[in-house]
Every structure is written in structure tokens, then in C-alpha cells.
VMD Tcl script that builds the backbone (N, CA, C; Angstrom):
set m [mol new atoms 462]
animate dup $m
set s [atomselect $m all]
$s set {name element resname resid chain x y z} {
  {N N UNK 1 A 187.817 123.755 -83.868}
  {CA C UNK 1 A 189.189 124.313 -83.574}
  {C C UNK 1 A 189.014 125.672 -83.508}
  {N N UNK 2 A 188.522 126.534 -84.292}
  {CA C UNK 2 A 188.420 127.956 -84.227}
  {C C UNK 2 A 187.560 128.415 -83.145}
  {N N UNK 3 A 186.824 127.445 -82.230}
  {CA C UNK 3 A 186.312 127.874 -81.107}
  {C C UNK 3 A 187.279 127.913 -79.771}
  {N N UNK 4 A 188.152 126.621 -80.022}
  {CA C UNK 4 A 189.026 126.754 -78.995}
  {C C UNK 4 A 190.344 127.675 -79.159}
  {N N UNK 5 A 190.648 128.278 -80.364}
  {CA C UNK 5 A 191.512 129.146 -80.545}
  {C C UNK 5 A 190.950 130.672 -79.663}
  {N N UNK 6 A 189.359 130.998 -80.140}
  {CA C UNK 6 A 188.895 131.782 -79.344}
  {C C UNK 6 A 188.784 132.073 -78.068}
  {N N UNK 7 A 188.444 130.484 -77.407}
  {CA C UNK 7 A 188.312 130.374 -76.200}
  {C C UNK 7 A 189.553 130.587 -75.602}
  {N N UNK 8 A 190.695 130.299 -76.159}
  {CA C UNK 8 A 192.106 130.447 -75.218}
  {C C UNK 8 A 192.486 131.785 -75.564}
  {N N UNK 9 A 192.414 132.512 -76.469}
  {CA C UNK 9 A 192.291 134.041 -76.662}
  {C C UNK 9 A 191.803 134.769 -75.597}
  {N N UNK 10 A 190.553 134.471 -75.607}
  {CA C UNK 10 A 189.926 134.839 -74.232}
  {C C UNK 10 A 190.481 134.665 -73.192}
  {N N UNK 11 A 190.778 133.488 -72.694}
  {CA C UNK 11 A 191.477 133.241 -71.481}
  {C C UNK 11 A 192.654 133.632 -71.336}
  {N N UNK 12 A 193.264 134.158 -72.396}
  {CA C UNK 12 A 194.836 134.539 -72.303}
  {C C UNK 12 A 194.468 136.137 -72.161}
  {N N UNK 13 A 193.394 136.670 -72.765}
  {CA C UNK 13 A 193.344 137.767 -72.208}
  {C C UNK 13 A 192.796 138.530 -70.923}
  {N N UNK 14 A 191.809 137.520 -70.538}
  {CA C UNK 14 A 191.523 137.270 -69.248}
  {C C UNK 14 A 192.601 137.496 -68.218}
  {N N UNK 15 A 193.411 136.501 -68.559}
  {CA C UNK 15 A 194.426 136.484 -67.445}
  {C C UNK 15 A 195.409 137.277 -67.305}
  {N N UNK 16 A 195.580 138.093 -68.432}
  {CA C UNK 16 A 196.173 139.456 -68.794}
  {C C UNK 16 A 195.783 140.408 -67.931}
  {N N UNK 17 A 194.487 140.647 -67.671}
  {CA C UNK 17 A 193.849 141.948 -66.927}
  {C C UNK 17 A 193.627 141.408 -65.248}
  {N N UNK 18 A 193.137 140.146 -65.469}
  {CA C UNK 18 A 192.705 139.538 -63.681}
  {C C UNK 18 A 193.910 139.407 -63.139}
  {N N UNK 19 A 194.778 138.862 -63.359}
  {CA C UNK 19 A 195.818 138.298 -62.715}
  {C C UNK 19 A 196.834 139.331 -62.053}
  {N N UNK 20 A 197.238 140.628 -62.937}
  {CA C UNK 20 A 197.778 141.835 -62.202}
  {C C UNK 20 A 196.733 142.501 -60.975}
  {N N UNK 21 A 195.661 142.083 -61.132}
  {CA C UNK 21 A 194.537 142.796 -60.159}
  {C C UNK 21 A 194.644 142.201 -59.032}
  {N N UNK 22 A 194.762 140.760 -58.890}
  {CA C UNK 22 A 195.015 139.957 -58.043}
  {C C UNK 22 A 196.211 139.985 -57.224}
  {N N UNK 23 A 197.562 140.330 -58.178}
  {CA C UNK 23 A 198.669 140.562 -57.637}
  {C C UNK 23 A 198.691 141.572 -57.044}
  {N N UNK 24 A 198.126 142.903 -57.246}
  {CA C UNK 24 A 198.281 144.246 -56.886}
  {C C UNK 24 A 197.254 144.358 -55.602}
  {N N UNK 25 A 196.285 143.448 -55.350}
  {CA C UNK 25 A 195.512 143.134 -54.074}
  {C C UNK 25 A 196.263 142.569 -53.050}
  {N N UNK 26 A 197.393 141.473 -53.443}
  {CA C UNK 26 A 197.697 140.570 -52.873}
  {C C UNK 26 A 198.674 141.709 -52.103}
  {N N UNK 27 A 199.547 142.344 -52.881}
  {CA C UNK 27 A 200.868 143.514 -52.578}
  {C C UNK 27 A 200.034 144.665 -51.532}
  {N N UNK 28 A 198.937 145.056 -51.853}
  {CA C UNK 28 A 198.457 145.847 -51.109}
  {C C UNK 28 A 197.971 145.014 -49.633}
  {N N UNK 29 A 197.135 143.913 -49.576}
  {CA C UNK 29 A 197.016 143.375 -48.371}
  {C C UNK 29 A 198.253 143.062 -47.358}
  {N N UNK 30 A 199.726 142.612 -48.072}
  {CA C UNK 30 A 200.659 142.557 -47.672}
  {C C UNK 30 A 201.066 144.121 -46.818}
  {N N UNK 31 A 201.134 144.965 -47.799}
  {CA C UNK 31 A 201.311 146.513 -47.044}
  {C C UNK 31 A 200.549 146.907 -46.030}
  {N N UNK 32 A 199.025 146.328 -46.077}
  {CA C UNK 32 A 198.009 146.994 -45.039}
  {C C UNK 32 A 198.570 146.303 -43.781}
  {N N UNK 33 A 199.141 144.828 -43.955}
  {CA C UNK 33 A 199.308 143.973 -42.696}
  {C C UNK 33 A 200.780 144.479 -41.859}
  {N N UNK 34 A 201.382 145.266 -42.931}
  {CA C UNK 34 A 202.861 145.937 -42.291}
  {C C UNK 34 A 202.371 146.953 -41.552}
  {N N UNK 35 A 201.128 147.688 -41.988}
  {CA C UNK 35 A 200.954 148.962 -41.288}
  {C C UNK 35 A 199.952 148.666 -40.399}
  {N N UNK 36 A 199.250 147.480 -40.282}
  {CA C UNK 36 A 198.626 147.510 -39.083}
  {C C UNK 36 A 199.579 146.970 -37.809}
  {N N UNK 37 A 200.421 146.300 -38.224}
  {CA C UNK 37 A 201.632 145.997 -37.268}
  {C C UNK 37 A 202.336 147.367 -36.628}
  {N N UNK 38 A 202.496 148.264 -37.418}
  {CA C UNK 38 A 203.303 149.579 -37.224}
  {C C UNK 38 A 202.451 150.164 -36.214}
  {N N UNK 39 A 200.857 150.264 -36.531}
  {CA C UNK 39 A 199.731 150.927 -35.667}
  {C C UNK 39 A 199.993 150.227 -34.213}
  {N N UNK 40 A 199.761 148.722 -34.509}
  {CA C UNK 40 A 199.519 148.320 -32.951}
  {C C UNK 40 A 200.880 148.463 -32.046}
  {N N UNK 41 A 201.918 148.576 -32.742}
  {CA C UNK 41 A 203.150 148.924 -32.114}
  {C C UNK 41 A 203.091 150.362 -31.532}
  {N N UNK 42 A 202.563 151.188 -32.337}
  {CA C UNK 42 A 202.607 152.566 -31.863}
  {C C UNK 42 A 201.388 152.741 -30.662}
  {N N UNK 43 A 200.370 151.881 -30.689}
  {CA C UNK 43 A 199.037 151.665 -29.616}
  {C C UNK 43 A 199.769 151.030 -28.231}
  {N N UNK 44 A 200.618 150.593 -28.678}
  {CA C UNK 44 A 201.510 149.884 -27.133}
  {C C UNK 44 A 202.237 150.974 -26.983}
  {N N UNK 45 A 203.255 151.769 -27.451}
  {CA C UNK 45 A 203.733 152.790 -27.161}
  {C C UNK 45 A 203.131 154.114 -26.462}
  {N N UNK 46 A 201.732 154.251 -27.158}
  {CA C UNK 46 A 201.156 155.261 -26.640}
  {C C UNK 46 A 200.573 154.860 -25.120}
  {N N UNK 47 A 200.283 153.840 -24.707}
  {CA C UNK 47 A 199.341 153.149 -23.656}
  {C C UNK 47 A 200.973 153.412 -22.754}
  {N N UNK 48 A 202.018 152.774 -23.191}
  {CA C UNK 48 A 203.002 153.119 -22.323}
  {C C UNK 48 A 203.247 154.626 -21.759}
  {N N UNK 49 A 203.406 155.108 -22.766}
  {CA C UNK 49 A 203.411 156.916 -22.452}
  {C C UNK 49 A 202.517 157.447 -21.516}
  {N N UNK 50 A 201.460 157.106 -21.644}
  {CA C UNK 50 A 200.375 157.536 -21.013}
  {C C UNK 50 A 200.484 157.461 -19.511}
  {N N UNK 51 A 201.003 155.631 -19.305}
  {CA C UNK 51 A 201.096 155.569 -17.842}
  {C C UNK 51 A 202.059 155.997 -17.243}
  {N N UNK 52 A 203.293 156.318 -18.262}
  {CA C UNK 52 A 204.631 157.036 -17.809}
  {C C UNK 52 A 204.433 158.468 -17.729}
  {N N UNK 53 A 203.495 159.166 -18.115}
  {CA C UNK 53 A 203.277 160.694 -18.320}
  {C C UNK 53 A 204.606 161.306 -19.232}
  {N N UNK 54 A 204.622 160.462 -20.505}
  {CA C UNK 54 A 205.846 160.815 -21.452}
  {C C UNK 54 A 205.520 161.838 -21.968}
  {N N UNK 55 A 205.786 163.171 -21.942}
  {CA C UNK 55 A 205.710 164.351 -22.507}
  {C C UNK 55 A 206.419 164.382 -23.679}
  {N N UNK 56 A 207.808 163.857 -23.770}
  {CA C UNK 56 A 208.200 163.826 -25.236}
  {C C UNK 56 A 207.312 162.925 -26.028}
  {N N UNK 57 A 206.852 161.781 -25.733}
  {CA C UNK 57 A 206.029 160.803 -26.821}
  {C C UNK 57 A 204.663 161.879 -27.466}
  {N N UNK 58 A 203.851 162.547 -26.363}
  {CA C UNK 58 A 202.887 163.560 -26.833}
  {C C UNK 58 A 203.386 164.601 -27.987}
  {N N UNK 59 A 204.300 165.157 -27.327}
  {CA C UNK 59 A 204.802 166.096 -28.512}
  {C C UNK 59 A 205.201 165.587 -29.650}
  {N N UNK 60 A 205.659 164.746 -29.737}
  {CA C UNK 60 A 206.254 163.778 -31.004}
  {C C UNK 60 A 205.075 163.001 -31.823}
  {N N UNK 61 A 204.269 162.654 -31.352}
  {CA C UNK 61 A 203.326 161.699 -31.838}
  {C C UNK 61 A 201.837 162.457 -32.273}
  {N N UNK 62 A 201.466 163.447 -31.602}
  {CA C UNK 62 A 200.118 163.728 -31.690}
  {C C UNK 62 A 200.422 165.171 -32.844}
  {N N UNK 63 A 199.372 165.158 -33.914}
  {CA C UNK 63 A 199.368 166.672 -34.881}
  {C C UNK 63 A 199.679 167.722 -33.863}
  {N N UNK 64 A 200.005 168.547 -34.809}
  {CA C UNK 64 A 199.812 170.037 -34.188}
  {C C UNK 64 A 198.557 170.354 -34.116}
  {N N UNK 65 A 197.438 169.863 -35.173}
  {CA C UNK 65 A 195.955 169.889 -35.327}
  {C C UNK 65 A 195.074 168.953 -34.507}
  {N N UNK 66 A 195.802 167.991 -33.518}
  {CA C UNK 66 A 195.257 167.010 -32.753}
  {C C UNK 66 A 194.015 167.610 -32.208}
  {N N UNK 67 A 192.937 166.811 -32.099}
  {CA C UNK 67 A 191.693 166.962 -31.145}
  {C C UNK 67 A 191.474 166.033 -30.633}
  {N N UNK 68 A 191.163 165.980 -29.591}
  {CA C UNK 68 A 190.306 164.779 -28.822}
  {C C UNK 68 A 189.236 165.038 -28.130}
  {N N UNK 69 A 188.264 164.141 -28.056}
  {CA C UNK 69 A 187.095 164.025 -27.645}
  {C C UNK 69 A 187.076 163.443 -25.990}
  {N N UNK 70 A 187.087 164.156 -25.094}
  {CA C UNK 70 A 186.754 163.088 -23.852}
  {C C UNK 70 A 185.612 162.543 -23.555}
  {N N UNK 71 A 185.568 161.708 -22.237}
  {CA C UNK 71 A 184.001 160.900 -22.212}
  {C C UNK 71 A 183.083 162.096 -21.498}
  {N N UNK 72 A 183.492 163.167 -21.437}
  {CA C UNK 72 A 182.326 164.240 -21.035}
  {C C UNK 72 A 181.871 165.099 -22.085}
  {N N UNK 73 A 182.593 164.707 -23.341}
  {CA C UNK 73 A 182.577 165.951 -24.199}
  {C C UNK 73 A 183.506 166.937 -24.717}
  {N N UNK 74 A 184.104 166.953 -23.689}
  {CA C UNK 74 A 185.414 167.968 -23.520}
  {C C UNK 74 A 186.349 167.822 -24.834}
  {N N UNK 75 A 186.437 169.186 -25.207}
  {CA C UNK 75 A 187.461 169.118 -26.430}
  {C C UNK 75 A 188.896 169.312 -26.007}
  {N N UNK 76 A 189.924 168.456 -26.348}
  {CA C UNK 76 A 191.152 168.675 -25.868}
  {C C UNK 76 A 192.194 168.458 -27.039}
  {N N UNK 77 A 193.102 169.753 -26.915}
  {CA C UNK 77 A 194.213 169.835 -28.025}
  {C C UNK 77 A 195.488 169.208 -27.912}
  {N N UNK 78 A 196.384 169.052 -28.452}
  {CA C UNK 78 A 197.740 169.080 -28.329}
  {C C UNK 78 A 198.430 169.699 -27.109}
  {N N UNK 79 A 198.195 170.830 -27.204}
  {CA C UNK 79 A 198.724 171.800 -26.083}
  {C C UNK 79 A 197.988 171.179 -24.429}
  {N N UNK 80 A 196.744 170.975 -24.551}
  {CA C UNK 80 A 196.184 170.419 -23.562}
  {C C UNK 80 A 196.889 169.314 -23.027}
  {N N UNK 81 A 196.973 168.317 -23.743}
  {CA C UNK 81 A 197.538 166.949 -23.593}
  {C C UNK 81 A 199.083 167.056 -23.139}
  {N N UNK 82 A 199.732 167.931 -23.719}
  {CA C UNK 82 A 201.235 168.032 -23.428}
  {C C UNK 82 A 201.158 168.668 -22.055}
  {N N UNK 83 A 200.240 169.567 -21.735}
  {CA C UNK 83 A 200.454 170.346 -20.579}
  {C C UNK 83 A 200.152 169.214 -19.161}
  {N N UNK 84 A 198.653 168.664 -19.500}
  {CA C UNK 84 A 198.347 167.727 -18.472}
  {C C UNK 84 A 199.475 166.632 -17.977}
  {N N UNK 85 A 200.112 166.292 -18.967}
  {CA C UNK 85 A 201.569 165.304 -18.684}
  {C C UNK 85 A 202.350 165.892 -17.886}
  {N N UNK 86 A 202.716 167.142 -18.500}
  {CA C UNK 86 A 203.933 168.149 -17.611}
  {C C UNK 86 A 203.391 168.255 -16.137}
  {N N UNK 87 A 202.199 168.334 -16.197}
  {CA C UNK 87 A 202.193 169.008 -14.643}
  {C C UNK 87 A 201.453 167.727 -13.939}
  {N N UNK 88 A 201.379 166.530 -14.599}
  {CA C UNK 88 A 201.272 165.238 -13.977}
  {C C UNK 88 A 199.694 165.309 -13.392}
  {N N UNK 89 A 198.931 166.042 -13.810}
  {CA C UNK 89 A 197.513 166.097 -13.415}
  {C C UNK 89 A 196.754 164.838 -14.002}
  {N N UNK 90 A 197.077 164.176 -14.943}
  {CA C UNK 90 A 196.579 162.865 -15.358}
  {C C UNK 90 A 197.258 161.797 -15.052}
  {N N UNK 91 A 196.680 161.328 -14.407}
  {CA C UNK 91 A 197.637 159.801 -13.840}
  {C C UNK 91 A 196.829 158.541 -14.108}
  {N N UNK 92 A 197.566 157.589 -15.033}
  {CA C UNK 92 A 196.965 156.581 -15.179}
  {C C UNK 92 A 198.267 155.729 -14.384}
  {N N UNK 93 A 197.449 154.384 -13.474}
  {CA C UNK 93 A 198.276 153.587 -13.015}
  {C C UNK 93 A 198.021 152.057 -13.928}
  {N N UNK 94 A 197.330 151.892 -14.523}
  {CA C UNK 94 A 196.925 150.746 -15.481}
  {C C UNK 94 A 195.832 151.075 -16.500}
  {N N UNK 95 A 196.174 150.483 -17.778}
  {CA C UNK 95 A 195.181 150.539 -18.956}
  {C C UNK 95 A 195.305 149.256 -19.668}
  {N N UNK 96 A 194.114 148.369 -19.494}
  {CA C UNK 96 A 194.403 147.161 -20.378}
  {C C UNK 96 A 193.327 147.049 -21.329}
  {N N UNK 97 A 194.038 147.065 -22.559}
  {CA C UNK 97 A 193.263 146.988 -23.765}
  {C C UNK 97 A 192.685 145.931 -24.243}
  {N N UNK 98 A 191.843 145.671 -24.985}
  {CA C UNK 98 A 191.198 144.536 -25.470}
  {C C UNK 98 A 190.261 144.848 -26.880}
  {N N UNK 99 A 190.009 144.063 -27.567}
  {CA C UNK 99 A 189.270 144.353 -28.564}
  {C C UNK 99 A 189.505 145.088 -29.726}
  {N N UNK 100 A 190.902 145.242 -29.949}
  {CA C UNK 100 A 191.378 146.331 -30.413}
  {C C UNK 100 A 191.234 145.876 -31.799}
  {N N UNK 101 A 190.960 146.668 -32.833}
  {CA C UNK 101 A 190.744 146.445 -34.328}
  {C C UNK 101 A 191.422 147.704 -35.067}
  {N N UNK 102 A 192.169 147.588 -35.974}
  {CA C UNK 102 A 193.094 148.786 -36.578}
  {C C UNK 102 A 192.345 148.357 -38.255}
  {N N UNK 103 A 191.930 149.447 -38.767}
  {CA C UNK 103 A 191.442 149.515 -40.060}
  {C C UNK 103 A 192.365 150.337 -40.700}
  {N N UNK 104 A 193.082 150.209 -41.960}
  {CA C UNK 104 A 193.699 150.938 -42.618}
  {C C UNK 104 A 193.136 151.376 -44.254}
  {N N UNK 105 A 193.293 152.800 -44.514}
  {CA C UNK 105 A 192.586 153.170 -45.505}
  {C C UNK 105 A 193.826 154.223 -46.082}
  {N N UNK 106 A 194.437 153.598 -47.033}
  {CA C UNK 106 A 195.845 154.244 -47.485}
  {C C UNK 106 A 197.105 154.855 -46.537}
  {N N UNK 107 A 196.545 156.184 -46.227}
  {CA C UNK 107 A 197.785 156.744 -45.322}
  {C C UNK 107 A 196.822 157.128 -43.893}
  {N N UNK 108 A 195.650 156.399 -43.671}
  {CA C UNK 108 A 195.077 156.857 -42.716}
  {C C UNK 108 A 194.884 155.249 -41.835}
  {N N UNK 109 A 194.708 155.413 -40.478}
  {CA C UNK 109 A 194.529 154.293 -40.078}
  {C C UNK 109 A 193.585 154.116 -38.993}
  {N N UNK 110 A 192.502 153.715 -38.549}
  {CA C UNK 110 A 191.570 153.791 -37.505}
  {C C UNK 110 A 191.629 152.698 -36.651}
  {N N UNK 111 A 191.859 153.216 -35.237}
  {CA C UNK 111 A 191.817 152.013 -34.415}
  {C C UNK 111 A 190.633 152.140 -33.544}
  {N N UNK 112 A 190.000 151.110 -33.124}
  {CA C UNK 112 A 188.706 150.975 -31.940}
  {C C UNK 112 A 189.232 149.967 -31.329}
  {N N UNK 113 A 188.956 150.096 -29.673}
  {CA C UNK 113 A 189.353 149.340 -28.748}
  {C C UNK 113 A 188.467 149.660 -27.491}
  {N N UNK 114 A 188.412 148.532 -26.654}
  {CA C UNK 114 A 188.238 148.695 -25.109}
  {C C UNK 114 A 189.122 148.904 -24.337}
  {N N UNK 115 A 189.260 149.637 -23.332}
  {CA C UNK 115 A 190.126 149.769 -22.584}
  {C C UNK 115 A 189.564 149.918 -20.882}
  {N N UNK 116 A 190.092 149.037 -19.938}
  {CA C UNK 116 A 189.809 148.892 -18.914}
  {C C UNK 116 A 190.882 149.828 -18.141}
  {N N UNK 117 A 190.643 151.154 -17.391}
  {CA C UNK 117 A 191.398 151.928 -17.175}
  {C C UNK 117 A 191.459 152.266 -15.606}
  {N N UNK 118 A 192.594 152.493 -14.835}
  {CA C UNK 118 A 192.717 152.884 -13.522}
  {C C UNK 118 A 193.454 153.966 -13.180}
  {N N UNK 119 A 192.839 155.207 -12.717}
  {CA C UNK 119 A 193.560 156.335 -12.893}
  {C C UNK 119 A 192.731 157.593 -12.198}
  {N N UNK 120 A 193.620 158.485 -11.988}
  {CA C UNK 120 A 193.074 159.805 -11.365}
  {C C UNK 120 A 193.193 161.206 -12.489}
  {N N UNK 121 A 192.222 161.836 -12.195}
  {CA C UNK 121 A 192.515 163.386 -13.057}
  {C C UNK 121 A 192.219 164.356 -11.731}
  {N N UNK 122 A 193.434 165.336 -11.805}
  {CA C UNK 122 A 193.102 166.125 -10.796}
  {C C UNK 122 A 192.394 165.818 -9.428}
  {N N UNK 123 A 193.033 164.730 -9.085}
  {CA C UNK 123 A 192.873 163.552 -7.947}
  {C C UNK 123 A 191.546 163.002 -7.877}
  {N N UNK 124 A 190.674 163.029 -9.002}
  {CA C UNK 124 A 189.285 162.447 -9.205}
  {C C UNK 124 A 189.729 161.016 -9.674}
  {N N UNK 125 A 188.877 160.212 -9.395}
  {CA C UNK 125 A 188.991 158.770 -9.767}
  {C C UNK 125 A 188.412 158.599 -10.900}
  {N N UNK 126 A 188.956 158.098 -12.029}
  {CA C UNK 126 A 188.051 157.779 -13.394}
  {C C UNK 126 A 188.283 156.511 -13.900}
  {N N UNK 127 A 188.460 155.374 -12.701}
  {CA C UNK 127 A 188.715 154.385 -13.303}
  {C C UNK 127 A 187.375 153.680 -13.620}
  {N N UNK 128 A 187.660 152.582 -14.638}
  {CA C UNK 128 A 186.753 152.004 -15.174}
  {C C UNK 128 A 186.863 151.709 -16.760}
  {N N UNK 129 A 185.347 151.100 -17.005}
  {CA C UNK 129 A 185.755 150.497 -18.617}
  {C C UNK 129 A 185.039 151.663 -19.660}
  {N N UNK 130 A 186.000 152.146 -20.796}
  {CA C UNK 130 A 186.105 152.758 -21.789}
  {C C UNK 130 A 186.255 152.141 -23.118}
  {N N UNK 131 A 185.662 152.801 -23.920}
  {CA C UNK 131 A 186.007 152.541 -25.446}
  {C C UNK 131 A 186.390 153.860 -26.269}
  {N N UNK 132 A 187.658 153.355 -27.191}
  {CA C UNK 132 A 188.112 154.385 -27.633}
  {C C UNK 132 A 188.331 154.255 -29.278}
  {N N UNK 133 A 188.413 155.313 -29.820}
  {CA C UNK 133 A 188.915 155.501 -31.586}
  {C C UNK 133 A 189.902 156.343 -31.470}
  {N N UNK 134 A 191.087 156.147 -32.132}
  {CA C UNK 134 A 192.192 156.915 -32.582}
  {C C UNK 134 A 192.321 156.715 -33.994}
  {N N UNK 135 A 192.535 157.841 -34.295}
  {CA C UNK 135 A 192.892 158.085 -36.187}
  {C C UNK 135 A 193.983 158.321 -36.435}
  {N N UNK 136 A 194.926 157.626 -37.024}
  {CA C UNK 136 A 196.752 158.117 -37.225}
  {C C UNK 136 A 196.475 158.371 -38.766}
  {N N UNK 137 A 197.535 159.304 -38.777}
  {CA C UNK 137 A 197.703 159.521 -40.368}
  {C C UNK 137 A 199.371 159.464 -40.545}
  {N N UNK 138 A 199.651 159.106 -41.760}
  {CA C UNK 138 A 200.869 159.055 -41.845}
  {C C UNK 138 A 201.255 160.289 -43.072}
  {N N UNK 139 A 202.361 161.212 -42.230}
  {CA C UNK 139 A 202.527 162.429 -43.006}
  {C C UNK 139 A 204.243 162.459 -43.171}
  {N N UNK 140 A 204.787 162.959 -44.111}
  {CA C UNK 140 A 206.241 163.338 -44.249}
  {C C UNK 140 A 207.028 161.952 -43.820}
  {N N UNK 141 A 205.971 160.713 -43.970}
  {CA C UNK 141 A 206.975 159.532 -43.824}
  {C C UNK 141 A 206.799 158.739 -42.418}
  {N N UNK 142 A 205.798 159.456 -41.500}
  {CA C UNK 142 A 205.735 158.929 -40.383}
  {C C UNK 142 A 204.244 159.292 -39.448}
  {N N UNK 143 A 203.919 158.222 -38.852}
  {CA C UNK 143 A 202.660 157.934 -38.287}
  {C C UNK 143 A 202.495 159.403 -37.147}
  {N N UNK 144 A 201.236 159.826 -37.129}
  {CA C UNK 144 A 200.937 160.806 -36.069}
  {C C UNK 144 A 199.284 160.776 -35.531}
  {N N UNK 145 A 198.947 160.864 -34.637}
  {CA C UNK 145 A 197.714 160.842 -34.372}
  {C C UNK 145 A 197.187 162.226 -34.497}
  {N N UNK 146 A 196.031 162.444 -35.059}
  {CA C UNK 146 A 195.034 163.165 -35.620}
  {C C UNK 146 A 193.891 163.570 -34.736}
  {N N UNK 147 A 193.366 162.605 -34.073}
  {CA C UNK 147 A 192.211 162.879 -33.396}
  {C C UNK 147 A 192.032 161.381 -32.454}
  {N N UNK 148 A 191.475 161.686 -31.614}
  {CA C UNK 148 A 190.581 160.623 -30.252}
  {C C UNK 148 A 189.746 160.902 -29.552}
  {N N UNK 149 A 188.981 159.689 -29.533}
  {CA C UNK 149 A 187.606 160.157 -29.051}
  {C C UNK 149 A 187.257 158.721 -27.926}
  {N N UNK 150 A 187.242 159.260 -26.772}
  {CA C UNK 150 A 186.683 158.168 -25.598}
  {C C UNK 150 A 185.305 158.361 -25.067}
  {N N UNK 151 A 184.493 157.219 -24.617}
  {CA C UNK 151 A 183.543 156.992 -24.411}
  {C C UNK 151 A 183.468 155.906 -22.945}
  {N N UNK 152 A 182.693 156.320 -22.377}
  {CA C UNK 152 A 182.575 155.559 -20.946}
  {C C UNK 152 A 181.388 154.604 -21.122}
  {N N UNK 153 A 182.277 153.351 -20.716}
  {CA C UNK 153 A 181.035 152.284 -21.191}
  {C C UNK 153 A 180.727 151.444 -19.659}
  {N N UNK 154 A 179.625 150.559 -19.930}
  {CA C UNK 154 A 179.076 149.940 -18.505}
  {C C UNK 154 A 179.935 148.244 -19.127}
}
mol reanalyze $m
mol bondsrecalc $m
mol representation Tube
mol addrep $m
């Protein structure tokens, strides 16, 4: 009988510590799922903004310290991106994304994906397959892009 009481006490203590941990993980998982949905929607908006050369979207969604690395290793700032959209030097006719994965780390989300692109930059065709990584950070209650890197693939 003493052994049964001891076992029940141990089980009760275990449940007091383990169940809250599982509940916390479940709540965190739910929060991450909502974040993934938010980021997927922002990625959709980002694609549409690129196709429509939406300057306001770039000004609003790119962090002031935003840095992108282009497919040839060039460093591109927020000001560069906004200027390229304003002057229509970069034109996307189509962007078809696939294999998109969103990983959430607290207030940071990292997106990796493939993109089949059709477009021109200063009149030169750059159509083809790419892979990209975009880093989103939540600051002051809103998501913004802080980094982007794109690579030509085959």
C-alpha cells in the first residue's frame, strides 16, 4: 500500500510538471502555425508587389537596414530596391514559387523556396530558375524583411 501511495505521488508530481510543458509546446505550435500563415500571406503579397512594381510595398515592408544579395553577389539595399521599382528598371512578368518552407524562431521567420522567374533587368532577360532565402523579423508588432538572398539554379 505504501508503494502504491508513493507511485501515485510520483505520478502526480510528474503530471504537474510534464503536462504544463506539453500544453506550452502545444500553444507554441499553434502560435507558430499562425505565424507561418502570416508569412505565407506576406510572401504572396511580396510576389504580387514585385510583379506590379509596387514601390509603397517595398518602402513599407523592407527594414531600413535591409540587405539583399543578388544572384551575381551584388549587395542591394532598401534604397536600391525602391529606386529600381520607381524607375521600372526591374520588370517581372511572372514568378512561380514552389517548395516554399517557412521556419519560425520566435520573432524571426526564414523562408526558403524555388522560383521560376520571367523578367528583365535594364532590358536584359534574367528568366529562369532560382532559389531564395528571405528573413522576416517582427518589430513593433509588424513583420518586415531584413535580408534576402537569391541564387540561380539549374
